[in-house]
N, C-alpha and C positions, 0 to 999 in steps of 0.2 A: 638482389641486398633483404638482409634480413632483418622487419624491422619489432623490439619487443611490443608484446602487449600487455599495457598496465593495468590490473584487473583491483577495483577498489571492494570490500565488504564493510560491507553497510549494518548494522542495527537500530532498526526502528524501534525505541524503546518507549514505553507509556512508563507506569508509578506500580510496577510490581504486577505479578497475577490478579487480576480482577476478573470477573465478566463483560463482556464486549459491551461496548456503548449503541445500543440499538437504538434508534430515536423516536420517540412518542408519531406514533402515527401520524398526527394535523401536522409533524415535525416533517415527515418524510413524505407528504402532502404536497409540500412546498417546493421540493428540489424538482427542476427541474432540467433538460437538458439545456447548453446553453451552445449551441456548434458542435460541428462533426468529431467524433470519437476521435484520439489519437493514436498514435503506435507508442512513440515514446514519448516520456518525458526528460526535464533534464534534472540530475540527482542535485547538484548544487541549489535548486531552485526551489527544493522541497524544505518547507518552512515546519511542519510537524504532519503527520501522521494519525487518520481514528478508523480503527477497527472497529466496525460495527456491528460483524456476523462473523459465520466460523467461511462468509465467500462475498464481505465487500469491506474492501478500503476505502477513505477518503483521502485524501492527498490534498493538504491544504501547501499553497507556493506562495512565494516571496509576491508581494505587490497584490495578494486577494484569490488569485483564483484558486478554485478546487476542481478536481480531476475524480471522479468518480470509479476504481477498479470493482469490477462485476468479475469475480475469478469464476472461469467456467464448469470448473469443480468446488464443493464444498470441500474447505481446509480444514481435516481435525484440528482440532485443539485452538486453532487462532481464535475464536473468536472468547476462550477463557483467556489465554496469555496473554492478547495484546501485541506480542511485540513479535517479530520477527526478519529477516536478515535476507541480505540479496547481493550477489556479485557482481557488478557491471562493468563494460566496455567502456571509454569515449565519454563519462559523464552520463549516458543515457538508461533511464530504469526503459525497458522495454515487455510491448504484449507478450515476446518469446521468451524471455528471462522466468527464473522460477525464484520465491521464494520460500525460506528457510523458516517454519515455525520455531522462534526461542523457549525453550522451555525450562521453568524454573523450579526446585536450584537443583542441577549449578550451572542453569544457563549453558543448556547443552541442545544441539539441533532436532529440533522434532519432524513433524514430517515435511516434505516436500511439494509445492504446488505451483500450477501455472498459471500466473495472470495472463487476464483479457485484456481489452482496447480500453484506455486512458478518456472517460467520458467527462468534457467541460457539464459543471452542474450551478446551477442559483440556487439560494437559499437555501443552505446548506448552514446549518448552527456552528458558533464559533468554538 
């Protein structure tokens, strides 16, 4: 029996192009792992994202949990644009998925980059 697969395309956007939001050294020093890395997170539980640089994205979840994703390779222009899109199946964003930097204007897809595992962290600023 054929079962259709539903894809959702999501764009995580912040307020237009700007420089990434790297943390100050003292803020970064407060961030600690809070458990084992996870391969997937629920898209419906993502409240917001913060791009820290070309290879780091913090995912702020409903309920207060924060996951840090360190991309295995630097993703060109991610830190500058701070916007990316992705396709998911089954409402899960996973370490095998690819993100696409959204360049502006006119909001065209840029670099395609692989994700890493989602490391739960504590100490991330709001």
